[in-house]
Phi, psi and omega in degrees: 000134177270130179241159177225134175248119183268126172246131180203157174262128179250153179234195184281352180265104184300319183298317178295316180298317180295317178297317180297312179297320179300321179292323177293316181295316179298316179297318180296316179296320179293336177269008173098006179292132179253348174227118184237126184246123177261154176295156183294334179245040181295329187268344179202128173220099183210199181301142177272072186239115183299338178290342178271352186305318181298331179276343186262317185292156178203162177282160177242123001286150181207193183303330181275350182240327185305315180300326183281331176297319179296316180296315181300316181293317182292321186257004182054047180248156173253123181245130185235141172247140182306323188269359180268000000 
């Protein structure tokens, strides 16, 4: 089985982080990876401020998972986040 480990720097903009991670996951799947592992904070790395929590949390499936579900289904890959 071919696996891929994604390393990336994430910032406080979830949309940018998700797009960046999506391009890495898509490239790995297209190269035949069947197990793709993302870092635990791939979608947000910002201030540790509880007042921001309402803007960060989301339901599953949600914006941080839906793009990867489509890739996984299309490419028959398993994509894992450390915290899920």
